[in-house]
N, C-alpha and C positions, 0 to 999 in steps of 0.2 A: 981079328974081326969079330963083330957081333951079329947076331941074327936079327933081321928086321923084315917083317912081312908087310906087304902093301896090298890094299884093296881099294877099288873105286866103285862104290855102290851107285845104283841108278835112282834110288829114292831115299827120302828122309827116313822112312821106316827101316830100310836096309842098313843105313848108316847108324841109326840108333841101336839096331840089333847087334851090329858088329861092336859097337861101343860097350854095350852091356855084357857081351860075351867074352870080352877081353879083360884081363887083369891089369893090363898096362898098354893103353892105346892113346894115340895122339891124333887130333883132327888137323887136316891140312887144308887151309884156305888159300891165301896168297903165298904163304911160306916165308915171309920176309924176316920173321923172328925164328920160326921153327927150323928152317933149313940150315941157317948158320949155326944154330945151337946143336943140331945133329952132327954137322961137320966137325965141330969142335969137341964132340963127345961129351957135351954138357947135358945131353938128354939121351936116353937109351930105351925108347919105347919098343915093345914087342910087335906092335902093329901100327901102321900108318894108314889112316882112313882119309882118302882124298874125296872132298866134297864137290869137286868140279862137275860130276855127272848127275847131281841130285836135282837139277832144274831150279836152282835158287837165285838165278840172275834175272832181275826184272825191275822195272820202274813203272809204277802205276799212279796216275794222277786222279785224285777225286776232288770234290768241291772245296774241301778245306784242308787237305793234307796230301803228302806224297808218301807212298809206300815203296821202299827199296828192298829188294831181295838181298839176302845176306851175302851171296857170292857175286854181287854186282861189283865190278872193278871201278876204281877211282876215275879212270878215263871215261867210262860210260856215264857216270854221274856228271862229270865236268862238261861233257858235250851235249847233254840232254836238254832240249829246249823247254820242256815242262818244268824241270828243276830250275833252270835259269829264270824263267818267268815267275814262278811261284815263290822261290826262295833263293835270291841272288847270292846270299852269303854262303849257302851250301855249295853253289857252283864255284864261287871264288875259292872256297876251301879245297875242293877236289882238284881244281886246276893247279894248286900250289903244292901238292904233295909230291915229295921226292923228285924223281926224273921220269922220263917217258916210260922206261922199262918198269919202274915201280908202279906207276899209275895204271899200266895195262895188266898187271898181275895182282896187285894188292886189292883187297876187298873190304867193304864196309863192315861186314860181319866179323871178319878176322881182326880188324882194328878194334872193334868194340869188345870182343871176347878177350883179346890180349890185354887191353887197357894199359898200354904203354903210357907212362907219365908224359911223354912228349908227343903222343899221337894227336892228330887234329880232330878226328871225328867225335871223340867223346865230348869235346866242348860244344859242338853243334847240337848233339843229341840232348845234352843237359840244358843248354840255353833255350832250346825249342820245346822243352818238356815232352820229348819224344817217348815212344813206347817200343820196347824191344820185344819182339815175338819169338818164342822158342817152340820146340816140339811139345812142351808141357804147359806153358802159361804165357801171359802177357805181363811184362815188367815195366813199371814206370822208370824213367831215366834216373830220377833222384833216389831210387831204391837199388838201382843196378850196380853202380860203381861203389865199391867198398874200400878201396885202398890201392896203392901202387901195384899194378899187375893183378889186381884182385876184383872179382865180381861175385854176384850172388848165384851164378850158374852152378848147377849140380854137376856131378861127374858124368851123368848120362844125359846131359842137356846140351842142345846146340841151338844157336840162333838161326831162325829161318827168314826173318825180315825185320825191318824197323819202320815205324810210321812217324813222320815228322809233320806237325801242324804248320800250315802256311802263316808266316808272320806278315804284318803290314810292311815292315822293312827289316833287312838283315844284312850283316856284313861280317867278314872274318879277316883279321889282319894278324900276322905273326912276325916275330923277329926270328928269322931262320938261322940255324947253324950254317956257316958258310960252306961246309964240306958236303953235308948230306941233306940239308934243307929241312931237317926236323925242327919242331917248334921249341926254341929255347924259352919263348913265351908266346902264346897264341891267345887271342881274345875273340870270342864270338858274341856279337850283340844282336839281339832279336827284340823288335818292337811289336807288341800286340796292341789291340784296341784298349785294353785295360791295364797294361803293365809293360815294363821293360825287363828283360832277363839277360844277364851277362855271365858267361862261363869262361874260365881261364884254364888253359892247359900248358904244360911245360914248366910250371913254376911251383906247384904244390908238393910238399913232402908226401902227401897222401893221394897224389894224382889230381884229376880234374876237380874244380870246385866253382861254386857261384860266388861272384863278387858283389855282395849285398850293398856295400856303401856306394859303389858305382851305379848299381841299379836304382837306388833311392834318388841319387842326384839326377839321373837321366829320366826317371819317372816324373819328376817335377818339371824338368826342362830338357827336352831331347836335343841337346846341342853340345858339341865338344867343349865349348867354353864353360859349361856347367861343371866340368870335372876339375877346373882349376883350384877349387877349394877343397877337393877330396884328398885325404891322406891314406895311402895304402899301407897297411901294417905289414911288417916283415915277418911276423909270427907265422910259423908253418910253411915258410917258403924255402925252397931248396938252395943249397950252396954246393957248387962244384967248381971245376977248373974254369968253366966258362963264365960264371956269374955268381955274385954274392946275393944274399937275400935282399939287401938294399937296392942293388941294381935291378933285380927282378921286380921288386915293388915299383921302381921307376918305370920299367918297361911295360908293366901291366897297365898303368895309367896312360902311357903314351900310345900303346897299341889300341886301347879303348877309345882314345880320342880319334885316332885314325880310322877305326872301324865306324864310329858315329859319322864322321865326315864322309865316309864312303857309302853310307846308306842312301 
């Protein structure tokens, strides 16, 4: 057996203090990646810092955006009427994550910090040009994600909230893995007054990315039929036992068409 200490701070300040004072600490949010990793002995931190007591669960509506606390679970996002009214795509996304147990434990902050290549939330934050708030700074979405399971977060930095601007229209559609419903390909489409932004998850070798060719076509004509002439490059797309790069390229366009139709 190995030694593992556990603490549950009551404030962000206490959590950051514990993080700074430990040589090897892990932050616990929903735990859907961390707990299995611990059970398989693939991670062996000296300290586990549970963020559940830090008061980071909230959904705040303003005139032009929704701010969601980092420890807000997927189920709370999915059933929130302000989210559904201001950003239907985000509500769609949250409703489709995992199963009921996952939705009631998993958190938006944990999903963003982990940046799993098949996670749903990174596509929403990137397509919406969201802002990730931490204990140290505010980070634009296009600067936050740096690669598969990689972000710009420092070792002593934790996410406190994320702000997502309200689009005119939005939708999220994914091609789910039949066993656990993670996104083999997921596409979030957001239409603003002056632009259309499209982000793809589950397909890129470097994680979530913007689909610029799809954005250009939809900016000229926001209709699913406008994508009929678009060709999605296979470069940089993942290949695994579930799908080839060519199949993922096909799925990106198909999921984008369905997302536009759902707006």
